[in-house]
C-alpha positions, 0 to 999 in steps of 0.5 A: 441460621444465614446460608453460605453461599458459594456463588451469588450473581448480583444484576446491577451493582449500583448503591443496592446492589454493590452494598450486598455485595460489599456486605456478603463478602465483608461478612464472609457470608459468600465465596464468589460474588458476580457483578454483572452490568451494562457498563465496564465503568460501573462494574471497575467501580464495583471491584474498585470498592470490593463488593464483587469477585467476579464480573460480566456485562453479559448475564447470562455468563454471569449466572452460570454457578449462581445459587442465588440471583439478585436482580438490582435493577430499576423495576421494568428490567426485573421480569425480563432479566429473571426469565431470561436468566434462569435459562441459564443458571443452575438447576433450582437457583432462587431468584429474588429482587429489590425493587419497591414494586412487587405486584406486577413483578410478582404477578408475572414471574409467580411459578414461572420459571423454568428448571426448578427456578423460582422468584421471591420478591424483595424490598430492603427499605435502605438507600438514598438519592446517591446512585453508583457503586461508590456510594455503596455501604456494607453496612447499609441494611444495619437494622432497615426494613426488608420486606419479603412478599410471598405468594401462593407459589412461595415455599415455606424453605425459599422464604426461610432462606431469604429471610435468613440471608437479609437477617444475615446482612442486618435487616428486620425481615417482615411479610408482607402480600406484593398487594399491600406492599404496594398500597402501603410503599405509596404512602410511605415512600412513592408519594412523598417522592413525588411531594418532594419532586413537586416542591423542588419543581415549583421553587423559582430560580430567584428564591433558590439561595433562599432555600434553607435546611427545611427545605433542602431536607425536605426535598432531598429525594428529589435528587433520585434517578428520574427513569428509575422513578418514572418507572416506579410510578407507573408500576404503582400508579393504582395506590399512588393515584389513590394517595394524592387524591387522599393528600388533595382532600387534607390540602383543601383542609389546609387551605379553607383553614387558611382562607377562614383565618381557622388557627385552631384548625391549622394548629390541629393539623400541625400537631397532629403532623408533629405527634406522627412525626415523633413517633416515628424516631429519628 
């Protein structure tokens, strides 16, 4: 059963953070949601869309009453923010994040926080190439998977609390070790993003007006935040590199089939791709 929170602090009120805040407030799951960001313009936008009840640009002040702190920043900032704010929040505060890389963050924070505070990583598989609180959606997590990545230091109580938290926002919660998570999302998220970026970057400008819906659909995610995706790639480069090599083998197989004029081999590639894509649904 979902806990009713007195105070939740959200560090970073962009699309994901503001959507969490909206969902908490509109579902009556939190009395106070404190939005923390570097810029007042971001905080004003978060207030406009009713994602927060209080705001501050000072993360140390923003967490003083928080029972739960959710860090919704690019991955490189997570560890430092958790460590700094843990010194100023109530004793026993639970921390989580929404970064799409987990292993390095979990390794740095696992069992190391002061004053009874704990960290358990989360990754909601939701969002879009859009950024900022203006695009927030209180139903963003409805029916979407959220991965929790417990470690040997994670207690059953903390896992249960966060499982109930994400479930209360509409998510389907699954658990994976941090390394397994990073290995999987390298294939399902990080590499597809880079393929989209490569395809978009390869397109000569004279062909721009010939780009139809197929090209636009395939490259849509290339419009995502460049700095955040650079950090994601660097944090997960071990597994991303493995997928690059795997894709290279498949690409060489396609090139060989085309060189030979082997229609059967091309058809086999297309058939397997269609079969797997159809199995994923809409």
